[in-house]
C-alpha positions in Angstrom: 96.8 96.5 117.1 98.6 95.4 113.9 97.2 93.0 111.3 99.6 90.4 112.6 98.2 90.4 116.1 94.6 91.2 115.4 92.2 88.4 115.9 89.9 88.2 112.9 86.1 88.3 113.6 83.2 86.9 111.6 79.5 87.6 111.9 76.8 85.2 110.8 73.3 86.6 110.0 70.9 83.7 109.5 67.4 83.0 110.9 68.3 79.3 111.2 69.9 78.9 114.5 71.6 75.6 113.7 73.4 77.1 110.7 74.7 80.0 112.7 76.0 77.7 115.5 77.6 75.3 113.0 79.4 78.2 111.2 80.6 79.7 114.5 82.2 76.4 115.4 84.0 76.0 112.0 85.2 79.6 112.0 86.4 79.5 115.6 88.4 76.3 114.9 90.4 78.5 112.4 91.4 80.9 115.1 88.8 83.5 114.4 86.2 85.1 116.7 82.7 84.4 115.6 79.1 85.3 116.6 75.7 84.7 115.1 72.5 86.7 115.0 69.0 85.6 113.8 67.8 88.6 111.8 69.1 91.4 109.6 68.2 94.3 112.0 70.5 92.8 114.7 73.2 92.1 112.1 73.2 95.8 111.1 73.6 96.9 114.6 76.6 94.5 115.1 78.2 95.8 111.9 77.8 99.4 113.1 79.0 98.9 116.6 81.9 96.5 115.9 82.5 96.1 112.2 83.5 92.4 111.5 86.2 91.3 109.0 83.7 89.0 107.2 79.9 88.5 107.2 78.0 85.4 106.2 74.5 86.6 105.3 71.5 84.4 104.5 69.4 85.8 101.6 66.0 84.6 102.7 65.0 85.9 106.1 61.7 87.3 107.5 61.2 91.0 108.1 64.4 92.0 106.2 65.8 90.0 103.3 69.5 89.5 102.7 69.7 91.8 99.7 68.3 94.7 101.8 70.8 93.9 104.6 73.7 93.7 102.1 72.8 97.1 100.6 72.7 98.7 104.1 76.0 97.1 105.1 77.7 98.4 102.0 76.2 101.9 102.5 77.5 101.8 106.1 80.9 100.3 105.4 81.7 99.3 101.8 84.9 97.6 102.9 83.2 94.8 104.9 83.3 91.5 102.8 79.9 89.9 102.7 79.3 86.3 101.7 75.7 85.7 100.6 74.2 82.2 101.5 71.1 80.7 99.9 69.5 77.3 99.5 67.8 78.3 96.2 69.5 81.4 94.8 68.6 82.4 91.2 71.1 83.7 88.7 69.2 87.1 88.9 69.7 87.2 92.7 73.3 86.3 92.4 73.9 89.0 89.8 72.1 91.6 92.0 74.1 90.6 95.0 77.4 90.8 93.1 76.5 94.3 91.7 75.8 95.4 95.3 79.3 94.3 96.3 78.8 90.8 97.6 82.2 89.1 98.2 80.8 85.7 97.2 77.5 83.9 96.7 77.4 80.4 98.2 74.7 77.7 97.8 73.5 75.7 100.8 74.6 73.3 102.1 77.9 75.0 102.5 81.1 73.3 101.6 83.8 73.3 104.3 86.7 73.8 102.0 85.0 76.9 100.4 84.4 78.4 103.8 88.0 77.9 104.8 89.2 79.5 101.5 86.9 82.5 102.1 88.4 82.9 105.6 91.9 83.0 104.1 90.9 85.5 101.4 89.3 87.8 103.9 92.4 87.7 106.1 94.5 88.8 103.1 92.2 91.7 102.4 92.3 92.8 106.0 96.1 92.6 106.0 96.2 94.6 102.8 93.9 97.3 104.2 96.1 97.5 107.3 99.1 98.4 105.1 97.6 101.8 104.2 97.9 103.4 100.8 100.2 101.6 98.4 100.1 99.5 95.3 98.0 96.8 97.0 95.2 99.3 97.8 92.3 99.2 95.4 91.7 102.8 96.1 94.8 103.5 94.1 92.6 103.3 91.1 92.0 107.0 91.2 88.6 108.5 90.3 85.0 108.8 91.4 83.3 108.4 88.0 80.6 105.7 87.8 82.9 103.7 85.4 85.8 103.8 87.8 83.7 103.0 90.9 82.2 100.0 89.1 85.7 98.8 88.0 87.0 99.2 91.6 84.1 97.1 92.8 84.8 94.4 90.2 88.5 94.3 91.1 87.7 93.9 94.8 85.4 90.9 93.9 87.8 89.3 91.4 91.1 89.8 93.2 90.7 86.9 95.8 89.6 84.5 93.1 92.0 82.3 91.1 90.3 82.5 87.7 91.9 83.9 84.6 91.1 87.5 83.8 91.0 89.3 80.5 91.3 93.1 80.7 90.2 95.0 77.6 90.9 98.7 77.1 92.7 101.3 75.0 96.5 101.9 75.2 97.4 103.9 78.3 94.0 103.4 80.0 95.5 101.6 83.0 95.2 97.9 82.2 98.5 97.0 84.0 97.5 99.0 87.1 94.3 96.9 87.2 96.2 93.7 86.8 98.6 94.6 89.7 95.7 95.5 91.9 94.0 92.1 91.2 97.3 90.3 92.0 97.8 92.3 95.2 94.3 91.4 96.4 94.8 87.7 95.7 96.1 84.8 97.9 99.2 85.0 95.6 100.0 88.6 96.6 103.3 87.7 98.3 104.4 85.7 95.2 105.8 87.2 91.9 103.9 89.4 89.6 105.6 88.9 86.2 104.6 91.1 83.2 105.4 90.7 79.6 104.4 92.9 76.6 103.6 90.4 73.9 103.7 93.2 71.2 107.2 94.4 72.2 109.0 91.1 71.6 110.0 89.8 68.2 108.2 86.6 67.1 111.5 84.6 67.0 112.2 85.5 70.7 108.8 85.4 72.4 108.8 81.7 72.9 112.1 81.8 74.8 110.9 84.8 76.8 107.8 83.0 77.9 109.1 79.5 78.5 112.9 80.0 78.9 115.7 78.1 77.1 118.7 75.9 77.7 122.3 76.6 76.9 122.9 76.1 73.1 119.2 76.1 72.1 120.0 78.8 69.6 122.6 81.4 68.7 123.6 83.5 71.8 121.9 81.0 74.2 125.1 80.9 76.3 123.4 79.7 79.5 120.2 78.2 80.8 117.5 80.8 81.3 114.1 80.7 83.0 111.1 82.1 81.1 108.4 84.3 82.4 106.0 81.5 83.2 108.7 79.8 85.4 109.5 83.1 87.1 105.8 83.6 87.9 105.4 80.2 89.6 102.8 80.3 92.4 102.2 84.0 91.5 100.6 85.9 88.6 101.7 86.3 84.9 100.4 89.3 83.1 100.3 88.9 79.3 99.9 92.4 78.0 98.7 92.9 74.4 98.0 89.2 74.2 96.1 89.8 70.9 99.4 90.5 69.2 100.7 86.9 69.8 101.2 84.7 66.7 99.0 81.7 66.3 102.0 79.5 67.0 102.7 81.2 70.3 99.0 81.1 71.2 99.0 77.4 70.8 101.8 77.0 73.3 100.2 79.3 75.8 97.0 77.4 75.5 98.8 74.2 76.4 100.3 75.8 79.5 96.8 76.8 80.6 95.3 73.4 79.9 98.1 71.2 81.2 100.0 73.5 83.6 103.3 72.4 82.1 105.8 73.3 79.4 109.3 72.7 78.1 112.1 75.2 77.8 113.2 75.9 74.3 115.8 73.3 73.3 114.9 70.9 76.2 112.6 67.9 76.4 112.2 68.0 80.2 108.6 68.9 81.2 108.2 71.5 83.9 105.1 72.0 86.0 103.9 75.5 86.8 101.2 77.0 88.9 100.3 80.5 87.8 97.3 82.8 87.6 97.0 84.3 84.2 95.8 87.9 83.7 95.8 89.0 80.0 95.1 92.4 78.5 94.4 93.6 75.0 93.4 96.7 73.1 92.1 94.6 70.2 88.6 93.3 69.5 89.4 89.6 70.1 86.0 88.2 68.9 86.6 90.0 65.6 90.1 88.6 65.5 88.7 85.1 66.0 86.4 85.6 63.0 89.3 86.9 61.0 91.4 83.8 61.9 94.1 85.7 63.8 93.2 84.6 67.3 92.3 81.2 68.7 88.8 80.8 70.0 89.8 78.1 72.5 92.5 80.4 74.0 90.0 83.3 74.1 87.6 81.3 76.3 90.4 80.2 78.5 91.5 83.8 79.1 88.1 85.4 79.2 86.8 83.6 82.3 86.4 87.0 84.0 86.2 89.9 81.6 87.0 93.4 82.7 86.8 96.6 80.7 88.9 99.7 81.5 87.1 102.6 79.9 89.0 105.4 78.1 89.6 108.6 79.9 87.1 110.5 77.7 84.4 108.3 79.1 85.3 109.1 82.7 86.1 112.8 82.6 85.0 113.1 86.2 88.2 111.3 87.1 90.5 113.9 85.4 90.5 116.5 88.2 91.5 113.8 90.8 94.2 112.4 88.4 95.5 115.9 87.8 95.7 116.6 91.5 97.5 113.3 92.1 100.1 113.7 89.4 100.7 117.4 90.2 101.5 116.6 93.8 103.7 113.7 92.7 105.8 115.7 90.2 105.9 118.8 92.3 107.4 116.8 95.1 109.9 115.4 92.7 110.9 118.9 91.6 111.1 120.1 95.2 108.7 123.0 94.7 104.9 123.3 94.9 103.3 123.9 91.5 99.6 124.2 90.9 97.3 124.2 87.9 95.0 127.1 87.2 91.2 126.4 87.1 91.0 127.5 83.4 93.8 125.1 82.5 92.0 122.3 84.4 88.8 122.9 82.4 90.7 122.5 79.2 92.3 119.3 80.4 88.9 117.9 81.3 87.5 118.9 77.9 90.3 117.2 75.9 89.6 113.7 74.6 93.0 112.2 75.7 93.6 109.6 72.9 96.6 108.3 74.9 94.4 108.1 78.1 95.9 108.3 81.6 99.5 107.7 80.2 99.2 110.8 78.0 97.8 112.9 80.8 100.6 111.8 83.1 103.3 112.5 80.6 101.9 116.0 79.8 101.7 117.0 83.4 105.2 115.8 84.1 106.5 117.8 81.2 104.5 120.9 82.3 105.9 120.7 85.9 109.5 120.2 84.7 109.3 123.2 82.3 107.3 125.4 84.6 108.8 128.8 85.3 106.5 129.8 88.1 104.2 128.4 90.8 101.1 128.1 88.5 100.6 126.4 85.2 98.0 128.4 83.1 96.2 128.1 79.8 99.2 129.6 77.9 101.4 126.8 79.2 99.3 124.0 77.7 100.4 122.3 74.4 98.6 123.5 71.3 97.2 120.0 70.6 95.3 120.1 73.9 94.0 123.7 73.7 93.1 123.7 69.9 89.5 122.8 69.3 88.6 121.5 72.8 87.8 124.5 74.9 84.2 124.7 73.4 83.3 121.5 75.3 83.3 123.2 78.6 82.3 126.8 79.6 85.7 128.5 80.4 84.0 131.6 81.7 83.4 130.2 85.1 86.7 131.3 86.6 87.5 131.3 90.3 85.6 128.0 91.0 87.0 125.6 93.5 88.1 122.1 92.4 85.2 120.6 94.3 82.7 122.9 92.5 84.2 122.1 89.1 83.9 118.4 89.7 80.3 118.8 91.0 79.4 120.9 87.9 80.8 118.2 85.6 79.0 115.3 87.4 75.7 117.2 87.1 76.3 117.8 83.4 77.3 114.2 82.8 74.2 112.8 84.5 72.0 115.2 82.5 73.6 114.0 79.3 73.1 110.3 80.2 69.5 111.0 81.2 68.8 112.6 77.8 70.5 109.7 76.0 68.2 107.3 77.9 65.0 109.3 77.2 64.9 110.5 80.8 64.4 106.9 82.1 66.0 106.7 85.5 66.4 102.9 85.5 68.1 102.9 82.1 70.3 105.8 83.1 71.4 104.0 86.3 72.4 101.0 84.2 74.3 103.2 81.7 76.2 104.8 84.6 76.8 101.4 86.3 75.3 102.6 89.6 72.4 101.5 91.7 69.0 103.3 91.0 68.8 104.4 94.6 72.3 106.0 94.3 71.2 107.9 91.2 68.0 109.1 92.9 70.1 110.6 95.7 72.3 112.4 93.1 69.3 113.7 91.2 67.8 115.0 94.4 71.1 116.7 95.4 71.5 118.3 92.0 67.8 119.3 91.9 67.2 117.3 88.7 63.6 116.2 88.0 63.6 113.9 84.9 59.8 114.0 84.6 59.7 117.8 84.3 62.7 117.8 81.9 61.1 115.1 79.7 57.7 116.8 79.7 
């Protein structure tokens, strides 16, 4: 059954029968199937036997509370969107639910318009999932490191919202990939995604690039031209390297965000625009504010939802998967299968990658193109990668499978974080951005006992 013909299904888990019945009526009026159960245990059975497209889950229930049910639903099927409902939710509870992957946290009494909006967002997510792998799939954020897993969860939560997002990260770390994934998970997914690199356009031209111009506005303006904001109408505009904008341009962008209107260069006609703004920067904007080079009011407008893309050296666990992905991609382009030796992979994992994923990708493409045989070995790697980096990993363990190499790295990485956190499991889980229960499972699987190691 395709996403176009599938009838969406919602499950309500709430011990108040009247709320369940009311929600079923509202949801069925929108063309969905809906059912309600009165406790978490029954809800878990329903999710296992017939996974719904959306769950409305009460947080305060006898026998099994909503946080516990949420955690078990996510363990069972992390792709099910779960909306938490509460009549008296605390900020701490909301944060915990969000960290566990809650799609949204709603306060009772529920607002009809918010429910309808969530139904629409859940439908978009279901349709995107039905498309299989592609740019719209959040799984395209390749990696299994705690940092990447946490970022993937944040993107899934943020995508369906309409708030501005500020993505911070080093050059080449994948900020535009994150921005596109957010757009593709949003209700604006079938509208334009328009990107502009604010650092790549001269100051005298950036205003015309952003807002367009009319014929004769300046030399070489031989015809009317739409700007990026106008082209992104009803979609998303991605302002890359926003920290490099001049104060003059920042003021004009702030006005668009505040008033949702602008004028083309050389024109006095006001145009209205509806865009979602995603900005990115490799600069420390709070520091730039103190130095007077970035507007504080614009920062708060952009920084409604902050996301951080960690550098590749802080998520080395992702490198083997990225290598595998790019090797397949470039080998297919060359029309011949080319592999990377295990020793070469270890050196790539040990390297700090100052240019991040972009540098890794460019190096692998060059290696595949210049390869004279079916395998790329240590001798084929550039000197800047092999020099001074091999000591970070034990290269004597030859003949290991990729799976074993990744497992060895994860074990070493967890041990390192435990030592940094004085062998405190809770602090280590926070540092790794994973749940404490998840870390306990990993410690058990790797036969790591923090108490013995600390003692």
